[in-house]
C-alpha positions in Angstrom: 0.4 -0.1 0.3 1.5 3.1 -0.9 1.6 6.3 1.6 -1.0 8.3 -0.3 -3.3 5.9 -0.1 -2.6 5.0 3.7 -3.5 8.1 4.5 -6.7 8.5 2.4 -8.1 5.4 4.2 -7.0 6.5 7.3 -8.9 9.9 6.9 -11.9 8.4 5.9 -12.0 6.2 8.6 -11.3 9.4 10.8 -14.0 11.4 9.2 -16.6 8.3 9.5 -15.7 7.7 13.3 -16.1 11.5 13.9 -19.3 11.5 11.8 -20.8 8.6 14.1 -19.8 10.5 17.4 -21.3 13.6 16.2 -24.7 11.6 15.5 -24.3 10.0 18.7 -23.9 12.8 20.8 -26.9 15.3 18.6 -29.5 12.7 18.7 -32.4 15.4 20.1 -36.1 15.6 19.3 -38.5 18.1 20.4 -42.1 18.3 21.7 -45.1 20.8 21.0 -48.4 21.0 21.9 -50.8 22.8 24.2 -51.7 22.9 28.0 -54.9 23.3 28.5 -57.8 23.3 31.6 -59.5 20.2 31.3 -62.9 21.3 32.5 -62.9 24.5 30.1 -60.6 23.3 27.4 -58.8 27.0 27.4 -55.0 27.1 27.1 -53.0 28.0 30.7 -50.6 30.3 29.8 -46.9 30.2 31.8 -47.5 26.5 32.2 -44.1 24.6 33.0 -43.4 22.1 30.9 -40.1 20.2 31.3 -38.3 16.9 31.4 -38.3 15.1 34.8 -35.1 15.1 36.5 -33.5 17.7 34.3 -33.4 21.6 33.9 -34.7 21.1 30.1 -37.8 23.2 30.0 -40.1 25.5 28.9 -43.0 28.1 29.6 -46.6 27.8 27.5 -47.1 31.0 26.1 -50.4 33.2 26.2 -52.4 30.4 24.8 -51.2 28.1 26.4 -48.8 26.7 23.6 -45.4 25.4 24.1 -42.2 24.0 22.4 -39.5 21.8 24.0 -36.3 21.9 22.4 -33.2 19.7 22.2 -34.4 16.6 24.6 -32.3 13.6 24.1 -33.7 11.0 22.1 -35.3 7.9 24.0 -38.3 7.6 26.4 -38.5 10.5 28.5 -41.2 11.8 31.3 -42.2 15.1 30.4 -44.3 16.9 33.4 -46.5 20.1 33.0 -47.5 22.0 35.9 -48.6 25.3 37.3 -49.6 26.3 40.8 -53.7 26.0 41.4 -53.5 22.6 39.1 -52.4 18.9 39.6 -49.4 18.3 37.3 -49.4 15.9 34.5 -46.7 13.4 33.5 -46.5 12.3 29.5 -44.2 9.4 28.8 -42.7 10.7 25.5 -40.6 8.7 23.4 -38.3 11.2 21.3 -36.8 10.5 17.9 -33.9 12.2 16.6 -34.8 15.1 14.2 -38.9 14.5 15.4 -41.2 17.0 16.8 -43.7 14.9 18.9 -47.2 16.5 19.0 -48.3 16.2 22.8 -51.2 18.1 24.7 -51.7 18.0 28.6 -55.1 18.5 30.1 -54.7 19.9 33.7 -57.2 19.7 36.3 -57.9 22.5 38.9 -56.2 21.4 42.7 -57.2 23.4 45.4 -54.7 24.1 47.9 -56.0 24.9 51.2 -54.1 27.5 52.8 -55.2 27.9 56.5 -52.0 29.7 57.6 -53.2 33.4 57.3 -56.3 32.3 59.3 -55.0 32.9 62.8 -54.2 35.2 65.6 -52.4 38.3 65.0 -50.0 37.2 67.3 -49.3 34.3 65.4 -49.4 35.8 62.0 -46.8 38.2 63.1 -44.6 35.2 63.8 -45.4 33.6 60.7 -44.0 36.9 58.7 -41.1 36.7 60.9 -40.3 33.3 59.9 -41.1 34.0 56.1 -38.5 36.6 56.5 -35.8 34.2 57.7 -36.7 31.6 55.2 -36.5 33.9 52.2 -33.2 35.3 53.6 -31.6 31.9 52.9 -33.6 30.6 50.0 -33.2 33.8 47.9 -29.9 34.7 48.4 -28.6 31.8 46.5 -29.7 33.4 43.3 -27.9 36.4 44.3 -30.8 38.6 43.4 -33.0 38.5 46.8 -34.5 42.1 46.7 -35.8 41.6 42.8 -37.1 38.1 43.2 -40.3 36.9 44.9 -42.6 34.2 45.6 -45.6 34.2 44.1 -47.2 31.8 46.4 -45.5 31.9 49.6 -48.7 31.5 51.6 -48.5 27.9 51.0 -45.5 27.7 53.3 -45.9 26.0 56.6 -43.2 26.9 59.6 -42.9 24.8 62.8 -40.7 25.0 65.2 -41.0 21.3 67.5 -37.4 21.9 69.1 -36.7 25.3 70.5 -34.3 27.3 68.4 -35.0 25.3 65.3 -37.3 26.5 62.5 -38.5 24.3 59.8 -40.6 25.0 56.9 -42.5 22.8 54.4 -44.9 23.3 51.5 -47.3 21.0 50.0 -46.7 22.4 46.3 -43.6 23.6 44.4 -42.7 27.2 45.2 -43.2 29.6 41.9 -40.2 32.4 42.3 -40.2 35.1 39.5 -37.8 37.7 38.8 -39.4 40.3 36.3 -36.0 42.1 36.2 -33.9 38.8 34.6 -36.8 37.4 33.1 -37.1 34.1 34.7 -39.2 31.6 36.8 -38.4 29.0 39.0 -40.4 25.9 40.3 -38.9 24.9 43.7 -39.7 21.5 45.3 -38.9 22.3 48.9 -37.5 18.8 50.7 -35.7 20.1 53.5 -35.4 23.4 55.3 -34.3 23.9 59.0 -32.8 26.7 60.2 -30.7 26.8 64.0 -30.6 30.4 65.4 -28.1 29.3 67.6 -25.6 29.8 65.0 -27.7 31.4 62.5 -27.2 28.7 60.0 -29.9 26.9 57.4 -29.7 23.6 56.0 -31.7 23.7 52.6 -32.5 20.6 50.2 -34.6 21.2 47.0 -35.1 20.5 43.4 -35.0 23.5 41.0 -36.9 23.5 37.4 -36.0 26.5 35.8 -37.8 28.7 32.7 -37.3 31.8 30.8 -40.4 33.7 30.8 -42.3 35.1 27.6 -42.8 38.6 26.7 -44.2 40.1 23.5 -42.3 43.4 24.1 -39.0 43.2 22.2 -36.9 45.5 24.2 -37.7 43.6 27.4 -37.2 40.4 25.7 -33.6 41.5 24.9 -33.1 42.8 28.2 -33.9 39.4 29.6 -32.2 37.4 27.0 -28.8 39.2 28.2 -29.6 39.3 31.6 -31.0 35.7 32.3 -27.4 34.6 31.1 -26.0 35.9 34.4 -28.2 33.2 36.3 -29.2 30.1 34.5 -28.8 29.0 31.1 -31.7 29.1 28.8 -31.9 27.4 25.1 
């Protein structure tokens, strides 16, 4: 075998292997559809649609429509959720380069919030505990002052041990930051604050989404600002 033929065959092999690797690493599918109220059939805006166990997700538009891109090919559990509705899980088989259609129909789920129906003294105590909770939870984003918890009234506080504050929530906390254009769904698994050493132990699962807007100026500001906090497709 002459040298030229050897290098030609070698180059073909290298290119073939590289193409094979590229094909394997770029096997993504997409999902599109609508999230609707199961009773009225109306689209639900700003509902989260995300792949379970990942940070791949998006929000529905004003008509409840969504498109979820770059999902690894293969079977995946996709969740649609928003406060006030029971989440729904869809088992989707993603195929490389294929846009799968799937609609979600969510049922309203009333969350009993009896926290504010308590005495003024207890209410002041709850607000004090909320301040501690937000200090430690939101400070992790470095944007405490510009982030709000939309459903903070769902948080329950208890102090079974003197000096140890615990918090729990029956639903994901919805954290919105309109300055940077993102929303976080935070499933709180554990929050324990020890006053003695002023430290908190927090365990949670986050799903992050970029907000939607029809305003071009705001969209550009969000697009550049959100990169300082999260990465969104």
